[in-house]
N, C-alpha and C positions, 0 to 999 in steps of 0.2 A: 455296855450299849445303852444309851440314852431312851426311856418308854415316850412310844409314838402320843401325840400330839392327837389333843380332845378338844374341838369345839361345840362349844354346849346353849341352848338359847333357851333360859330361863324366863317363864312365861305364867305370869299371875292375872286374871280378872276378872270381874263378876259383874253381872248387870249389862254385858255388852255381846255385840254380836263383834267379832274381831278377828282378823285374818293377818300374819305374818309371813310376808316371802323373802327370802332368799335368795338373790340374782336372778329375781322373777319367777321363783319355784315357791307353793306355800310348803312351807315346813312346821306351821302352827296354825291350829283355829278354834273357835268355839263360836258357835248358829244361835247356843239355847240359850244363850244369856246366863249360863249357870256359874258357879263361883269353881277357877278351875286352878291350879297349879300344875305346870307340867315340866320337868324337865327333857329336852331332845336334842337326842348328838344328829348334829347338823353337816357335820366332815362329807356324808356323800355330795352334798350341795356345795361346797367351800372349794374356791375356785383358785389357783394362782394370780396374782396380780389383783386388780379393784374388785371390789366385791360390796353388793347392795343391798341393802337391809330396809325394807318397806313394812309400815304398818298400814293397815284398815280398820276404822273402827265406827262404830254407832250403838250407841244409848236400845237396849233390848225394848220393842214396843209390841202390844198387840193387837189381833186383830185389826181392831181401828186406828192403829195407828198411834194409842199413847204411850207415855212411858210407863215402864215397866221395874216398880221398888224401885227406891231412895238410897241404893247402892251403886256406885258405878266408875269401877276403878280399873286401870289397866297397868300392866312395867313389864318390861321385858328388858331382860341382858345378854348378851353375849362373852362368852369366857372363851379365854386359851389356857388349856393347861395340860400336862405330862397327866398321859393315864393311869387312875389308879389313887391319884393324888385329890386330899379335898378341896372341895369348888372351890372355898372362902381362899385358899394359895394360886388360884388365877390369876391371869392377867386380865381385868375387863378390857374390852374392846370395842362393847359399844352397847351404849343403856339407853332408857326410855321411859320415863313414867306421865302417862297421857292425866293432862288434870282440864275438867269442861269449864273452868274458869280461863284459863288463860288459851285453850282449843277449843271452844264451843262447834257442836257439829250436830247437823240438825235429823232430827231423831228417826231411826227406819232407812236416811241415807248411806249407805255404805263408801264413806272414803277415806284418800290417803291421809293419813292424821302428822308423818313423820319419816322420815328418810335418813339414810348415815351410811357412809363409805368407809372401807375401811380397807387396808391393805394388806396379802400376806405373801409375804416372801417364798421365793420359791423352795427353803428348806424347809418351810413352814406350812407344805401344800405335800396333794396327793398322788401330782401326778396330771395328766390332760384326761378328762372324764370325756367319751367317747360320743358321746351326746354333743358337748362341744364344736366339734366338726361336721355333724351333717348339717343339711342343707335348712335354711328354715326355706317355709312353703304355706300358703295356706290348706285346709283339711280337702284331699281331694276325693269326690263321689266314689272312690275305691276304699279311703280310709278306716272310714265306720265299718264294712262289711268283715277286713281283714285283721280290723282289734279285736271284732267281735269272735271273728277263725280262731284269733292268738287265745282269746279267753275260755272258746269252747274243748281249745286242742290242752289246755293246762288242767282245765275241767276232768276231762277223760281220763289226764294221765292220774290224775289224784283219786279216783273215784276207783280206776286198777289199781292204785296202788304200786302205779311203776315208778317208782324210786330211780331208775336210769333214766327215765322219759322226765322227768322231776328235774333232775338236776343237769339233764342237759338245755332245756327251756331258761333253766336258771344261770347259767353256765357265766354269763358276761357282766348279769350282776353279781356273783358271787368272785369274778374276777377283780370285780372295781371296788363290793363291799369290805375286799379281806383289802385292799391296799386302804378304801377310808381306818378301817379300824388299825392297821399295822401289825398285818398277821398274814403268813405265808397261805397261798390260796389254797393247797390243798392241806393246810389244818384247819382253814377254814368250812372249806367243803366238805371233809369227812365230820362238822361237826354240824352243820346241816343236813346229811345224810342220819347221820344222829338222829337228829329231832326230829325228821317225817320219821324214819323206824318207828323212834317211837308212838309216833300219832297212829303208824300204819298197823301197831303189832297189835289195837284192842279187835277183840272180835266185833264191837258195837260201831267201827268208823263206818260214816256214811260222809257221803256228800250231797248237801243240798240242791236239787233240781235247780237243769242250766235255764233258763229265759232270755234267748239271747232280745229278748225286745226289755226288758228290765235293765237292761245298764246305761252306763253315762260315761263321754268323756271329755275332760277337760285339757285343753292344750296350754303349753306356759312356751314362753320362749319361742312365739311365732312359726309351735308347730313341732318345735325340736322335740319335745317331751308331751307325753299325751299320761294324765294320769285314767286308767279304769277303773269305775267304781260301779256300784248297785244305783238306785234313784234316791237313796238315803243320801249318798256321799260315801258310801262305805266300803270295803273291801267287794270286788265285785263276786268272790266265791268262798265261801264259808263251809263246813262243814263240823263233824263233832264226834268224838271218841266218845261217847254215851255219860261223859257227863261235863266234860269241858268243850268249849267251841274252838274251830279253828278257824282264821282268816287267813285269805291269801291276797293281802294288795299289791298292787304290782303297775309299773308306771314300762311305757316302752318309748322307745326311739326306732328310727328308720336306719337299718344297718345296712347296706349297702344292697339296700333294694325292699327290705322287709322287715315289719315289725317287729322289736328284737323288745324283751325284757331287759330291762337295764337297772331297772331302783325298786 
């Protein structure tokens, strides 16, 4: 049996504010202009057929709008390869290196500098994701309240160390991520249960207080997907076991009328 495929985004930058979107969803970003090198598994956002990669960036500026630093670089590469194989054995399917000389950007204004389309054959994809079939609609008046309620339910389950509730709340996410990773759902679910049990087993497990007024929502794909964050763009629910920090990032889609965690 051949190993499942992995699509990776290799993302390197310094001195720029940047974000990379795959099929309309942010999969990598840098907002502080720091030196950053990251390798991201983007399987959960790869679709069968036409895929679109977009890069937006601008040089980092200070509060007065002056460009910060002398080094401003960005490059990214999407590679397809069998899981477990060295990255340099993979197939590069999209890559870009930004040059300020070739593509000047107004400092302080985040703009699109590059786009690329690539095609994924059915046998190279992971099935159809649930959010692909949800209706596109602008956020309604009730959506923020419903997303806050969903976050509060997750917060409560984590606070109570209610493993069954957490697994139920993340069931659809686990189903799709197991497909993205090429493992059986039961195997992936057991792995997730083991991870949560490791956290919950600490006598110092404590979830940060929940503040519904401190949540933010970032819609993608005309409302099909919404990323819920804290005011700084980080995970909306965080905790500690007394030594390590725990984060619970999530994205939701409206499935059969209810906001459901899917990523």
